[in-house]
DRENBA-455605 format. One record per residue (C-alpha): residue number from 1; residue in one letter; x, y, z. Coordinates in pm, 1 decimal. Example, Ala and Ser with C-alpha at 12.3 -4.5 7.8 and 13.67 -1.06 7.14 Angstrom:
<sites>
(1; 'A'; (1230.0; -450.0; 780.0))
(2; 'S'; (1367.0; -106.0; 714.0))
</sites>
This chain:
<sites>
(1; 'X'; (8935.4; 10485.5; 10009.3))
(2; 'X'; (8690.9; 10204.6; 9982.1))
(3; 'X'; (8629.2; 10341.5; 9651.5))
(4; 'X'; (9051.6; 10336.4; 9502.2))
(5; 'X'; (9061.7; 9983.0; 9638.8))
(6; 'X'; (8747.7; 9880.0; 9405.9))
(7; 'X'; (8911.1; 10106.9; 9101.7))
(8; 'X'; (9216.7; 9903.0; 9163.4))
(9; 'X'; (9056.9; 9557.9; 9204.7))
(10; 'X'; (8872.4; 9625.8; 8892.6))
(11; 'X'; (9148.2; 9722.0; 8670.2))
(12; 'X'; (9329.0; 9382.6; 8798.9))
(13; 'X'; (9053.3; 9220.6; 8696.8))
(14; 'X'; (9029.2; 9359.3; 8333.2))
(15; 'X'; (9396.5; 9309.2; 8314.0))
(16; 'X'; (9353.4; 8910.3; 8392.0))
(17; 'X'; (9315.5; 8636.2; 8142.2))
(18; 'X'; (8952.7; 8594.7; 8001.4))
(19; 'X'; (8757.0; 8384.2; 8282.6))
(20; 'X'; (9021.6; 8409.4; 8509.0))
(21; 'X'; (8841.2; 8651.1; 8749.8))
(22; 'X'; (8539.4; 8391.3; 8793.5))
(23; 'X'; (8795.2; 8148.6; 8914.3))
(24; 'X'; (8773.1; 8082.5; 9300.3))
(25; 'X'; (9079.2; 8016.2; 9431.5))
(26; 'X'; (9199.3; 7889.3; 9795.0))
(27; 'X'; (9439.2; 8163.4; 9806.6))
(28; 'X'; (9730.7; 7966.1; 9920.9))
(29; 'X'; (10026.5; 7823.2; 9733.8))
(30; 'X'; (9899.4; 7498.1; 9546.9))
(31; 'X'; (10044.2; 7184.7; 9625.1))
(32; 'X'; (10418.6; 7175.0; 9419.4))
(33; 'X'; (10433.5; 7527.9; 9387.9))
(34; 'X'; (10782.4; 7615.7; 9299.6))
(35; 'X'; (10953.1; 7982.9; 9307.1))
(36; 'X'; (11289.6; 8053.0; 9228.5))
(37; 'X'; (11455.4; 8383.7; 9360.9))
(38; 'X'; (11759.1; 8581.3; 9275.4))
(39; 'X'; (11891.1; 8932.3; 9414.0))
(40; 'X'; (11984.7; 9226.4; 9247.1))
(41; 'X'; (12021.8; 9276.7; 8854.6))
(42; 'X'; (12257.5; 9559.2; 8785.3))
(43; 'X'; (12322.8; 9529.7; 8390.0))
(44; 'X'; (12487.4; 9808.0; 8184.7))
(45; 'X'; (12517.5; 9547.3; 7938.9))
(46; 'X'; (12302.0; 9263.7; 7825.0))
(47; 'X'; (12326.7; 8917.5; 7960.8))
(48; 'X'; (12511.6; 8692.6; 7689.6))
(49; 'X'; (12290.7; 8430.7; 7531.3))
(50; 'X'; (12386.6; 8080.7; 7620.0))
(51; 'X'; (12648.9; 7949.2; 7420.8))
(52; 'X'; (12396.9; 7632.3; 7380.7))
(53; 'X'; (12012.4; 7752.3; 7461.9))
(54; 'X'; (11884.4; 7915.7; 7743.3))
(55; 'X'; (11657.1; 7569.4; 7855.9))
(56; 'X'; (12001.4; 7422.3; 7879.3))
(57; 'X'; (12185.2; 7709.9; 8065.0))
(58; 'X'; (12206.3; 7552.0; 8427.5))
(59; 'X'; (12103.5; 7941.9; 8576.4))
(60; 'X'; (11796.4; 7996.5; 8338.2))
(61; 'X'; (11701.6; 7626.6; 8370.8))
(62; 'X'; (11657.0; 7712.2; 8811.0))
(63; 'X'; (11391.3; 7996.5; 8664.4))
(64; 'X'; (11230.6; 7825.6; 8415.3))
(65; 'X'; (11164.6; 7501.4; 8611.8))
(66; 'X'; (10995.3; 7715.3; 8873.6))
(67; 'X'; (10653.8; 7817.6; 8862.8))
(68; 'X'; (10780.7; 8185.9; 8898.3))
(69; 'X'; (11073.3; 8379.2; 8857.4))
(70; 'X'; (11175.8; 8637.3; 9071.9))
(71; 'X'; (11462.7; 8898.7; 9121.1))
(72; 'X'; (11523.1; 9277.9; 9198.0))
(73; 'X'; (11579.9; 9489.1; 8839.2))
(74; 'X'; (11812.7; 9807.1; 8934.7))
(75; 'X'; (11873.3; 10050.4; 8720.2))
(76; 'X'; (11710.6; 10134.3; 8364.2))
(77; 'X'; (11606.8; 9961.3; 8087.2))
(78; 'X'; (11519.3; 10171.4; 7747.9))
(79; 'X'; (11679.1; 10255.0; 7420.9))
(80; 'X'; (11965.3; 10527.5; 7552.3))
(81; 'X'; (11960.6; 10682.4; 7166.3))
(82; 'X'; (11583.4; 10761.3; 7159.7))
(83; 'X'; (11565.1; 10862.9; 7536.3))
(84; 'X'; (11419.8; 11236.8; 7543.8))
(85; 'X'; (11535.6; 11251.9; 7920.2))
(86; 'X'; (11855.1; 11292.2; 8098.4))
(87; 'X'; (12035.4; 11120.7; 8430.5))
(88; 'X'; (11952.1; 11277.8; 8750.4))
(89; 'X'; (12205.1; 11445.6; 8981.9))
(90; 'X'; (12016.8; 11252.2; 9277.2))
(91; 'X'; (12043.4; 10899.6; 9209.6))
(92; 'X'; (12113.0; 10542.0; 9396.6))
(93; 'X'; (12505.6; 10576.8; 9387.4))
(94; 'X'; (12520.8; 10517.7; 8965.7))
(95; 'X'; (12306.1; 10545.6; 8646.3))
(96; 'X'; (12337.9; 10184.0; 8511.4))
(97; 'X'; (12138.5; 10178.4; 8194.5))
(98; 'X'; (12088.7; 9908.0; 7969.4))
(99; 'X'; (11920.2; 9822.8; 7643.8))
(100; 'X'; (11588.0; 9678.7; 7542.2))
(101; 'X'; (11682.7; 9328.0; 7460.5))
(102; 'X'; (11829.4; 9306.4; 7830.7))
(103; 'X'; (11390.0; 9302.1; 7955.5))
(104; 'X'; (11382.9; 9032.7; 7656.0))
(105; 'X'; (11673.3; 8812.6; 7759.5))
(106; 'X'; (11590.6; 8791.1; 8130.0))
(107; 'X'; (11187.0; 8695.4; 8014.4))
(108; 'X'; (11377.0; 8397.6; 7808.7))
(109; 'X'; (11568.5; 8294.9; 8157.4))
(110; 'X'; (11241.0; 8245.8; 8311.7))
(111; 'X'; (11224.4; 8560.8; 8529.1))
(112; 'X'; (10830.7; 8630.9; 8513.5))
(113; 'X'; (10837.9; 8929.9; 8810.6))
(114; 'X'; (11036.3; 9196.0; 8960.6))
(115; 'X'; (11054.3; 9461.7; 9194.4))
(116; 'X'; (11120.0; 9805.7; 9078.5))
(117; 'X'; (11132.5; 9968.4; 9430.2))
(118; 'X'; (11453.5; 10046.8; 9464.8))
(119; 'X'; (11763.9; 10305.1; 9492.0))
(120; 'X'; (11790.2; 10312.4; 9099.5))
(121; 'X'; (11445.6; 10332.4; 9050.8))
(122; 'X'; (11472.9; 10720.7; 8902.2))
(123; 'X'; (11864.0; 10699.6; 8824.4))
(124; 'X'; (11708.5; 10863.4; 8493.1))
(125; 'X'; (11406.4; 11053.4; 8654.1))
(126; 'X'; (11102.1; 10971.0; 8636.5))
(127; 'X'; (11043.6; 10978.4; 8227.5))
(128; 'X'; (11350.0; 10679.0; 8265.2))
(129; 'X'; (11134.3; 10485.8; 8506.5))
(130; 'X'; (10863.5; 10517.7; 8306.8))
(131; 'X'; (11039.4; 10415.8; 8013.8))
(132; 'X'; (11176.5; 10143.2; 8172.5))
(133; 'X'; (10826.0; 10005.5; 8293.0))
(134; 'X'; (10737.4; 9989.2; 7950.5))
(135; 'X'; (11047.6; 9811.9; 7838.8))
(136; 'X'; (10945.5; 9560.8; 8113.9))
(137; 'X'; (10585.4; 9515.7; 8000.1))
(138; 'X'; (10671.1; 9470.7; 7649.1))
(139; 'X'; (10892.5; 9209.1; 7750.3))
(140; 'X'; (10601.5; 9015.7; 7941.1))
(141; 'X'; (10758.5; 9095.4; 8285.1))
(142; 'X'; (10559.4; 9196.5; 8523.6))
(143; 'X'; (10664.9; 9441.8; 8849.6))
(144; 'X'; (10556.8; 9567.7; 9140.7))
(145; 'X'; (10690.9; 9860.2; 9378.0))
(146; 'X'; (10673.9; 10144.2; 9150.2))
(147; 'X'; (10401.9; 10314.1; 8916.4))
(148; 'X'; (10269.1; 10662.5; 8739.0))
(149; 'X'; (10166.2; 10731.9; 9134.9))
(150; 'X'; (10150.4; 10623.5; 9496.8))
(151; 'X'; (9841.6; 10369.7; 9402.2))
(152; 'X'; (9981.1; 10205.7; 9146.8))
(153; 'X'; (10348.4; 10186.3; 9314.2))
(154; 'X'; (10201.9; 10049.0; 9639.6))
(155; 'X'; (9953.5; 9817.4; 9424.3))
(156; 'X'; (10040.1; 9426.0; 9382.2))
(157; 'X'; (10177.5; 9307.3; 9074.5))
(158; 'X'; (10028.9; 9019.6; 8929.8))
(159; 'X'; (10147.7; 8718.2; 8712.5))
(160; 'X'; (9993.6; 8376.2; 8585.3))
(161; 'X'; (10165.8; 8057.5; 8638.2))
(162; 'X'; (10104.1; 7684.1; 8589.7))
(163; 'X'; (9990.2; 7701.1; 8951.7))
(164; 'X'; (9770.7; 7967.5; 9000.8))
(165; 'X'; (9825.5; 8362.1; 9007.9))
(166; 'X'; (10110.9; 8471.4; 9200.9))
(167; 'X'; (10153.5; 8852.7; 9359.8))
(168; 'X'; (10416.3; 9054.1; 9438.1))
(169; 'X'; (10405.8; 9337.0; 9691.0))
(170; 'X'; (10741.9; 9524.7; 9695.1))
(171; 'X'; (10871.1; 9876.1; 9860.3))
(172; 'X'; (11226.1; 10011.7; 9981.9))
(173; 'X'; (11373.2; 10191.2; 10275.9))
(174; 'X'; (11640.1; 10278.2; 10103.5))
(175; 'X'; (11564.3; 10519.5; 9797.6))
(176; 'X'; (11672.5; 10909.5; 9717.5))
(177; 'X'; (11402.5; 11113.1; 9805.7))
(178; 'X'; (11348.7; 11224.2; 9474.9))
(179; 'X'; (11235.1; 10871.3; 9409.1))
(180; 'X'; (10934.1; 10850.5; 9611.6))
(181; 'X'; (10588.7; 10851.7; 9454.6))
(182; 'X'; (10297.2; 11082.2; 9540.7))
(183; 'X'; (9927.9; 11043.9; 9496.1))
(184; 'X'; (9743.1; 11328.9; 9291.2))
(185; 'X'; (9703.5; 11660.1; 9456.3))
(186; 'X'; (9572.0; 11985.8; 9422.6))
(187; 'X'; (9736.6; 12367.4; 9468.2))
(188; 'X'; (9543.2; 12655.7; 9537.6))
(189; 'X'; (9233.4; 12486.5; 9354.6))
(190; 'X'; (9430.0; 12357.3; 9089.5))
(191; 'X'; (9490.2; 11969.6; 9027.0))
(192; 'X'; (9836.5; 11842.7; 9002.8))
(193; 'X'; (9902.2; 11494.6; 8847.6))
(194; 'X'; (10034.9; 11208.1; 9039.5))
(195; 'X'; (10395.9; 11199.2; 9083.5))
(196; 'X'; (10572.7; 10861.9; 8942.1))
(197; 'X'; (10810.9; 10663.0; 9165.1))
(198; 'X'; (10850.4; 10398.2; 9426.0))
(199; 'X'; (10655.3; 10261.0; 9732.1))
(200; 'X'; (10870.3; 10399.9; 10003.3))
(201; 'X'; (10904.7; 10263.2; 10346.4))
(202; 'X'; (11017.1; 10519.8; 10553.1))
(203; 'X'; (11280.0; 10492.8; 10831.9))
(204; 'X'; (11504.1; 10669.3; 11078.6))
(205; 'X'; (11796.4; 10574.2; 11294.2))
(206; 'X'; (11737.8; 10631.4; 11691.8))
(207; 'X'; (12052.2; 10649.1; 11887.8))
(208; 'X'; (11940.2; 10655.2; 12235.5))
(209; 'X'; (12167.3; 10812.7; 12480.2))
(210; 'X'; (12207.7; 10822.6; 12878.5))
(211; 'X'; (12073.5; 11158.9; 13033.4))
(212; 'X'; (12410.4; 11331.0; 13098.7))
(213; 'X'; (12542.9; 11260.9; 12737.2))
(214; 'X'; (12166.3; 11338.0; 12581.7))
(215; 'X'; (12193.0; 11693.2; 12798.1))
(216; 'X'; (12525.9; 11735.8; 12714.8))
(217; 'X'; (12485.8; 11668.9; 12324.3))
(218; 'X'; (12121.7; 11911.2; 12332.4))
(219; 'X'; (12338.6; 12215.2; 12508.8))
(220; 'X'; (12594.6; 12179.6; 12245.4))
(221; 'X'; (12340.0; 12177.2; 11969.3))
(222; 'X'; (12163.5; 12471.2; 12111.1))
(223; 'X'; (12407.2; 12684.2; 12243.2))
(224; 'X'; (12233.2; 12693.3; 12565.8))
(225; 'X'; (12360.2; 12654.6; 12925.8))
(226; 'X'; (12074.3; 12465.7; 13053.4))
(227; 'X'; (11972.3; 12101.3; 13009.9))
(228; 'X'; (11681.7; 12083.3; 12721.1))
(229; 'X'; (11344.2; 12026.8; 12789.0))
(230; 'X'; (11255.7; 11725.8; 12611.9))
(231; 'X'; (11331.7; 11367.0; 12532.4))
(232; 'X'; (11414.7; 11344.4; 12148.8))
(233; 'X'; (11648.2; 11548.6; 11985.3))
(234; 'X'; (11697.3; 11547.5; 11607.3))
(235; 'X'; (12019.9; 11653.7; 11449.3))
(236; 'X'; (12031.0; 11625.4; 11080.7))
(237; 'X'; (11911.5; 11261.9; 10968.5))
(238; 'X'; (11974.7; 11110.4; 11313.6))
(239; 'X'; (11722.2; 11126.4; 11604.4))
(240; 'X'; (11862.2; 11099.2; 11957.4))
(241; 'X'; (11655.4; 11010.6; 12230.3))
(242; 'X'; (11705.1; 11009.4; 12616.1))
(243; 'X'; (11769.1; 10675.6; 12722.6))
(244; 'X'; (11925.3; 10444.9; 13008.2))
(245; 'X'; (12224.0; 10273.7; 12820.6))
(246; 'X'; (12326.3; 10388.0; 12436.1))
(247; 'X'; (12139.2; 10198.8; 12219.5))
(248; 'X'; (12083.7; 10206.9; 11831.1))
(249; 'X'; (11749.0; 10101.9; 11658.0))
(250; 'X'; (11531.4; 10177.1; 11356.7))
(251; 'X'; (11180.2; 10343.4; 11357.8))
(252; 'X'; (10923.7; 10291.6; 11060.8))
(253; 'X'; (10655.2; 10567.6; 10953.1))
(254; 'X'; (10374.0; 10397.5; 11074.1))
(255; 'X'; (10135.9; 10474.3; 10772.8))
(256; 'X'; (10399.8; 10371.4; 10489.8))
(257; 'X'; (10409.8; 10018.9; 10767.2))
(258; 'X'; (10028.5; 10008.3; 10746.8))
(259; 'X'; (9994.1; 10100.7; 10344.6))
(260; 'X'; (10228.5; 9802.5; 10288.2))
(261; 'X'; (10060.0; 9542.9; 10488.7))
(262; 'X'; (9698.6; 9636.0; 10342.5))
(263; 'X'; (9888.1; 9562.1; 9988.7))
(264; 'X'; (9965.6; 9233.0; 10114.4))
(265; 'X'; (9652.5; 9161.0; 10229.6))
(266; 'X'; (9488.0; 9263.0; 9903.0))
(267; 'X'; (9706.9; 9039.8; 9702.7))
(268; 'X'; (9648.4; 8725.5; 9952.8))
(269; 'X'; (9268.6; 8789.3; 9861.5))
(270; 'X'; (9338.9; 8760.0; 9469.6))
(271; 'X'; (9644.4; 8556.3; 9433.8))
(272; 'X'; (9743.3; 8198.2; 9529.9))
(273; 'X'; (10094.9; 8309.6; 9598.1))
(274; 'X'; (10201.2; 8589.0; 9772.1))
(275; 'X'; (10582.5; 8736.9; 9787.1))
(276; 'X'; (10706.1; 9043.0; 9962.4))
(277; 'X'; (10997.0; 9220.6; 9882.0))
(278; 'X'; (11194.0; 9503.5; 10025.4))
(279; 'X'; (11517.2; 9685.7; 9910.8))
(280; 'X'; (11688.4; 9744.5; 10240.8))
(281; 'X'; (12026.8; 9835.3; 10321.8))
(282; 'X'; (11981.6; 9930.8; 10649.0))
(283; 'X'; (12153.9; 9717.9; 10919.9))
(284; 'X'; (12159.0; 9695.6; 11309.5))
(285; 'X'; (12500.8; 9891.9; 11276.9))
(286; 'X'; (12586.3; 10253.2; 11241.4))
(287; 'X'; (12482.1; 10333.9; 10904.8))
(288; 'X'; (12412.7; 10110.5; 10560.9))
(289; 'X'; (12614.9; 9790.7; 10562.3))
(290; 'X'; (12719.7; 9855.0; 10943.9))
(291; 'X'; (12971.6; 9689.2; 11107.0))
(292; 'X'; (13037.4; 9269.4; 11113.9))
(293; 'X'; (12794.3; 9103.9; 11333.7))
(294; 'X'; (12983.1; 8755.2; 11245.6))
(295; 'X'; (13349.6; 8681.5; 11255.8))
(296; 'X'; (13461.4; 8639.5; 10903.4))
(297; 'X'; (13680.8; 8325.3; 10980.3))
(298; 'X'; (13374.4; 8142.1; 11094.4))
(299; 'X'; (13216.5; 8221.3; 10795.5))
(300; 'X'; (13468.1; 8033.2; 10583.1))
(301; 'X'; (13607.7; 8379.3; 10450.6))
(302; 'X'; (13957.3; 8304.0; 10317.3))
(303; 'X'; (14076.0; 8624.4; 10460.0))
(304; 'X'; (13928.9; 8910.2; 10640.5))
(305; 'X'; (14024.2; 9149.9; 10346.4))
(306; 'X'; (13819.5; 8919.4; 10120.5))
(307; 'X'; (13477.8; 8951.1; 10389.2))
(308; 'X'; (13210.4; 9248.8; 10346.9))
(309; 'X'; (13066.8; 9324.7; 10699.0))
(310; 'X'; (12812.3; 9058.0; 10727.8))
(311; 'X'; (12568.7; 9284.5; 10946.8))
(312; 'X'; (12264.7; 9179.6; 11142.2))
(313; 'X'; (11949.1; 9313.7; 10992.5))
(314; 'X'; (11803.8; 9616.9; 11144.8))
(315; 'X'; (11564.6; 9562.6; 11404.9))
(316; 'X'; (11279.0; 9665.3; 11241.9))
(317; 'X'; (11293.2; 9440.3; 10961.7))
(318; 'X'; (11229.1; 9078.3; 11156.3))
(319; 'X'; (10932.6; 9275.3; 11308.4))
(320; 'X'; (10806.1; 9377.5; 10924.7))
(321; 'X'; (10868.6; 9064.7; 10751.3))
(322; 'X'; (10696.2; 8876.0; 11066.6))
(323; 'X'; (10370.2; 9116.4; 11010.5))
(324; 'X'; (10404.9; 9069.1; 10633.9))
(325; 'X'; (10339.5; 8668.8; 10651.2))
(326; 'X'; (10054.1; 8738.9; 10928.9))
(327; 'X'; (9917.1; 8979.6; 10651.4))
(328; 'X'; (9929.8; 8668.5; 10416.8))
(329; 'X'; (10263.7; 8685.7; 10249.4))
(330; 'X'; (10399.3; 8329.7; 10179.0))
(331; 'X'; (10763.4; 8446.9; 10113.2))
(332; 'X'; (10969.7; 8721.5; 10203.6))
(333; 'X'; (11309.1; 8812.3; 10018.2))
(334; 'X'; (11483.1; 9159.8; 10115.7))
(335; 'X'; (11722.3; 9271.2; 9850.6))
(336; 'X'; (11973.5; 9551.5; 9885.9))
(337; 'X'; (12288.4; 9394.8; 10050.4))
(338; 'X'; (12551.9; 9286.4; 9773.7))
(339; 'X'; (12634.8; 8976.3; 10028.7))
(340; 'X'; (12445.2; 8679.3; 10144.7))
(341; 'X'; (12273.9; 8658.2; 10476.6))
(342; 'X'; (12052.5; 8391.7; 10653.6))
(343; 'X'; (11719.4; 8218.0; 10609.6))
(344; 'X'; (11467.6; 8189.6; 10840.9))
(345; 'X'; (11137.6; 7971.3; 10859.5))
(346; 'X'; (10838.3; 8163.0; 11002.0))
(347; 'X'; (10536.4; 7995.9; 11025.7))
(348; 'X'; (10623.2; 7753.4; 10742.5))
(349; 'X'; (10695.2; 8051.3; 10519.5))
(350; 'X'; (11084.4; 8170.3; 10404.6))
(351; 'X'; (11255.5; 8463.8; 10493.5))
(352; 'X'; (11547.6; 8526.7; 10288.0))
(353; 'X'; (11810.5; 8811.3; 10426.5))
(354; 'X'; (11983.6; 8870.6; 10142.9))
(355; 'X'; (12037.6; 8675.5; 9819.5))
(356; 'X'; (12319.8; 8912.8; 9725.0))
(357; 'X'; (12322.1; 8982.2; 9344.2))
(358; 'X'; (12260.8; 8733.4; 9021.7))
(359; 'X'; (12450.0; 9044.5; 8766.5))
(360; 'X'; (12721.5; 9236.6; 8904.4))
(361; 'X'; (12928.0; 9370.9; 8671.2))
(362; 'X'; (13192.6; 9474.2; 8850.4))
(363; 'X'; (13444.1; 9255.0; 8844.0))
(364; 'X'; (13747.0; 9467.2; 8706.2))
(365; 'X'; (13639.4; 9728.9; 8881.8))
(366; 'X'; (13670.6; 9667.6; 9267.8))
(367; 'X'; (13679.9; 10037.2; 9397.8))
(368; 'X'; (13338.6; 10266.6; 9326.0))
(369; 'X'; (13277.7; 10595.8; 9386.1))
(370; 'X'; (12931.3; 10717.2; 9415.0))
(371; 'X'; (12754.4; 11066.4; 9318.6))
(372; 'X'; (12798.7; 11171.0; 9676.5))
(373; 'X'; (13168.8; 11054.1; 9691.9))
(374; 'X'; (13170.5; 10778.3; 9903.4))
(375; 'X'; (13400.0; 10516.9; 9819.2))
(376; 'X'; (13313.7; 10156.9; 9814.3))
(377; 'X'; (13569.5; 9870.3; 9753.9))
(378; 'X'; (13381.7; 9531.0; 9682.6))
(379; 'X'; (13518.2; 9217.3; 9832.5))
(380; 'X'; (13551.9; 8883.1; 9682.4))
(381; 'X'; (13171.5; 8772.2; 9861.7))
(382; 'X'; (13006.9; 9003.2; 9647.3))
(383; 'X'; (13048.5; 8796.4; 9379.3))
(384; 'X'; (12942.4; 8457.6; 9559.6))
(385; 'X'; (12540.6; 8424.8; 9588.7))
(386; 'X'; (12291.6; 8177.7; 9567.9))
(387; 'X'; (11981.6; 8113.9; 9390.9))
(388; 'X'; (11673.5; 7926.7; 9647.1))
(389; 'X'; (11432.6; 7736.9; 9436.6))
(390; 'X'; (11136.1; 7697.2; 9712.7))
(391; 'X'; (10876.2; 7455.8; 9709.5))
(392; 'X'; (10532.5; 7437.3; 9900.9))
(393; 'X'; (10276.8; 7170.5; 9992.6))
(394; 'X'; (9961.7; 7248.2; 10230.4))
(395; 'X'; (10049.3; 7595.9; 10210.9))
(396; 'X'; (10413.0; 7554.9; 10362.1))
(397; 'X'; (10774.8; 7512.3; 10286.8))
(398; 'X'; (10828.4; 7185.6; 10184.8))
(399; 'X'; (11199.0; 7218.4; 10074.9))
(400; 'X'; (11434.1; 7524.9; 9971.3))
(401; 'X'; (11700.9; 7388.1; 9746.6))
(402; 'X'; (11999.7; 7638.6; 9747.9))
(403; 'X'; (12261.8; 7677.0; 9467.4))
(404; 'X'; (12553.3; 7838.5; 9491.1))
(405; 'X'; (12693.6; 8057.0; 9236.6))
(406; 'X'; (12989.1; 8287.0; 9181.4))
(407; 'X'; (12955.7; 8574.3; 8942.8))
(408; 'X'; (13262.3; 8608.4; 8639.1))
(409; 'X'; (13480.7; 8865.5; 8726.4))
(410; 'X'; (13657.3; 8812.9; 8382.7))
(411; 'X'; (13720.5; 9076.9; 8129.9))
(412; 'X'; (13557.5; 8893.1; 7866.8))
(413; 'X'; (13164.4; 8936.5; 7718.8))
(414; 'X'; (13032.1; 8685.6; 8000.6))
(415; 'X'; (13148.9; 8950.6; 8323.3))
(416; 'X'; (12869.7; 9060.9; 8551.2))
(417; 'X'; (12692.5; 8701.4; 8456.4))
(418; 'X'; (12586.5; 8398.4; 8705.1))
(419; 'X'; (12752.9; 8053.0; 8664.8))
(420; 'X'; (12763.7; 7769.1; 8869.5))
(421; 'X'; (13005.9; 7735.0; 9156.6))
(422; 'X'; (13297.9; 7528.1; 9157.1))
(423; 'X'; (13273.9; 7269.5; 9410.7))
(424; 'X'; (13532.6; 7379.9; 9636.3))
(425; 'X'; (13368.0; 7764.7; 9622.5))
(426; 'X'; (13016.7; 7608.1; 9625.3))
(427; 'X'; (13104.4; 7451.4; 9977.6))
(428; 'X'; (13247.4; 7784.3; 10138.3))
(429; 'X'; (12908.1; 8009.1; 9999.2))
(430; 'X'; (12661.9; 7701.6; 10155.9))
(431; 'X'; (12870.0; 7648.6; 10504.6))
(432; 'X'; (12839.2; 8079.0; 10491.2))
(433; 'X'; (12484.9; 8067.1; 10448.8))
(434; 'X'; (12461.8; 7785.0; 10710.4))
(435; 'X'; (12624.6; 7968.9; 10959.2))
(436; 'X'; (12402.1; 8269.1; 10876.5))
(437; 'X'; (12108.9; 8076.5; 10895.0))
(438; 'X'; (12165.9; 7914.3; 11264.1))
(439; 'X'; (12057.0; 8252.5; 11494.2))
(440; 'X'; (11744.1; 8249.9; 11304.2))
(441; 'X'; (11684.5; 7847.1; 11371.2))
(442; 'X'; (11692.0; 7717.2; 11066.0))
(443; 'X'; (11910.8; 7376.1; 10948.8))
(444; 'X'; (12069.4; 7423.4; 10627.8))
(445; 'X'; (12197.4; 7078.2; 10473.4))
(446; 'X'; (12436.7; 7028.0; 10210.5))
(447; 'X'; (12385.8; 6738.2; 9980.1))
(448; 'X'; (12573.5; 6690.1; 9677.3))
(449; 'X'; (12669.6; 7077.5; 9654.3))
(450; 'X'; (12316.5; 7225.6; 9703.7))
(451; 'X'; (12210.8; 7339.9; 9993.0))
(452; 'X'; (11856.5; 7194.2; 10140.9))
(453; 'X'; (11609.8; 7295.8; 10376.7))
(454; 'X'; (11330.1; 7078.1; 10510.3))
(455; 'X'; (11115.7; 7275.4; 10798.6))
</sites>
């Protein structure tokens, strides 16, 4: 284990600019360091160039003016005409693919590092993932969360910023089984190469049942006449546990969790700023994007039909996010839900429970059927988002500015792209984020059309 860590660190140091490895960093965000964050990028077509210039485009300017620009890049980016692979039968709910110019344009707008640990990473197989990583690298965009093997997928991604070295550690708890990266192995004395894929954080839903219900379920499942002699019963993907009252919870595979926290510690030892991100659809409800935990009218939706489920995060998520910050992360971003959620400040570091999407080209296709046959209807709130810009002082957050955006739902060339929200809609978006943040003890003020958090 120690040898592999030393090898990984050596590779990182070799890749850094000359002289950077010899610098001694204080391993905390420099005063004035800022980063801009976005949720999901789903880009089947290139984001259009600004009608003026990238530097004057209001969305791009947020990322270009920050030291670090982050987003979760879903789907594939490569030249489909020359690609030698094919779309996989098992995918993340579709097979979005974009031409290489998409990566170049993302870099132009200031997105310098992305997460590739998500449910769309292997839509086009391992070959599609590796081709996408090559495209991103050629465009000058760093990534974390995936790679040609498990070690690379777990490893931090690094990018040099005007305020020092920044690192990203990324994982996913929502993914197709084929997406999981694996180390090199051996079969009957013959070595096998590592398996390309993502850094997976495996979780499982646990349903607690009273003893009488548990025993009845066990007898029905086993066809027996006597209560089963165990406190756990697995049926399909769900674990049922004998409990005093009905409960729902999620359990995390401990080795995956430990590996992710080790990567954060590694990043903290080498970089001045560490961002941890996870792609997680799991909620406190029954299933992905489970029942609403908040009333739509409280969240300033125009009507209930326009409101998505705004679920509480699954119970493993706050615990994991706090552990990530304890291990050295300076910020946490959860991606996956296409709707906004709240903000928590833990030990002076921000946790964004969901930023929705930044690019989402489904404005004219509001009903979508996945490869598994699940039909999803996309509410209006899927097309509203924020771009937070976080600034640090003394190693902790000094201010977060929340910029409300809407995603174009027209039929024109800008469909799916973000635009600054009109004043009335911007107010509704910020009021929703404010209300969602209150359970975490976070006060979001609204000042001149921008949300502001000052811990």
